[in-house]
C-alpha positions in Angstrom: 79.4 139.4 48.4 82.5 140.6 50.3 80.8 139.6 53.6 80.0 136.1 52.3 83.6 135.7 51.1 85.0 136.8 54.5 82.8 134.3 56.3 83.9 131.5 53.9 87.6 132.4 54.5 87.0 132.4 58.3 85.4 128.9 58.1 88.2 127.6 55.9 90.9 128.9 58.2 89.0 127.5 61.2 88.8 124.1 59.6 92.5 124.2 58.6 93.5 125.0 62.2 91.3 122.2 63.5 92.9 119.7 61.1 96.4 120.8 62.0 95.6 120.4 65.7 94.2 117.0 65.2 97.3 115.9 63.2 99.6 117.1 66.0 97.6 115.4 68.8 97.3 112.0 66.9 99.1 109.3 68.8 101.5 107.0 67.0 101.3 103.3 66.8 104.4 103.1 69.0 102.8 105.2 71.7 99.6 103.1 71.6 101.7 99.9 71.8 103.6 101.3 74.8 100.3 102.2 76.5 98.9 98.7 76.1 102.2 97.2 77.3 102.1 99.3 80.5 98.5 98.2 81.1 99.5 94.6 80.7 102.4 95.0 83.2 100.2 96.8 85.7 97.9 93.8 85.6 100.2 90.9 85.3 103.0 91.8 87.8 100.8 91.7 90.9 99.4 88.3 89.8 102.9 86.8 89.3 104.1 88.3 92.5 101.1 86.9 94.4 101.7 83.4 92.8 105.4 83.5 93.8 104.8 84.7 97.3 102.0 82.2 97.9 104.1 79.4 96.6 106.9 80.3 98.9 104.6 80.5 101.9 103.0 77.2 101.0 106.4 75.6 100.8 107.2 76.7 104.4 104.5 74.4 105.8 104.5 70.6 105.7 102.1 68.8 103.3 100.7 69.7 100.0 98.8 73.0 100.1 97.9 75.6 97.6 95.8 77.7 99.9 98.2 80.7 100.1 99.1 80.5 96.4 95.5 80.6 95.2 94.6 83.3 97.7 97.5 85.6 96.7 96.8 85.0 93.0 93.3 86.2 93.5 94.6 89.2 95.5 97.0 89.9 92.7 94.1 89.9 90.2 92.2 92.4 92.3 95.2 94.6 92.8 96.1 94.4 89.1 92.5 95.4 88.1 92.6 98.4 90.5 96.0 99.4 89.0 94.6 99.3 85.5 91.5 101.2 86.5 93.4 104.1 88.1 95.9 104.2 85.2 93.1 104.5 82.6 91.2 107.0 84.7 94.1 109.4 84.6 
């Protein structure tokens, strides 16, 4: 019976250590919110930058054109998606 009791004590201690480690590694709501916010900025900022730069370039030429604006918005979407991919991968 002593052997069974030692095995039980080892299992209980192992489970207690596992629970303590899980509690310490649990991320908070604030940390998760910050993570999602960073992901949003990594995606949105290149799109806004592309729209602003494209609008400025289109304004330099005569006539109504949105060619540069649309092209650079699309490029911003691609760059933003790549940013988010690499950020999540790490």
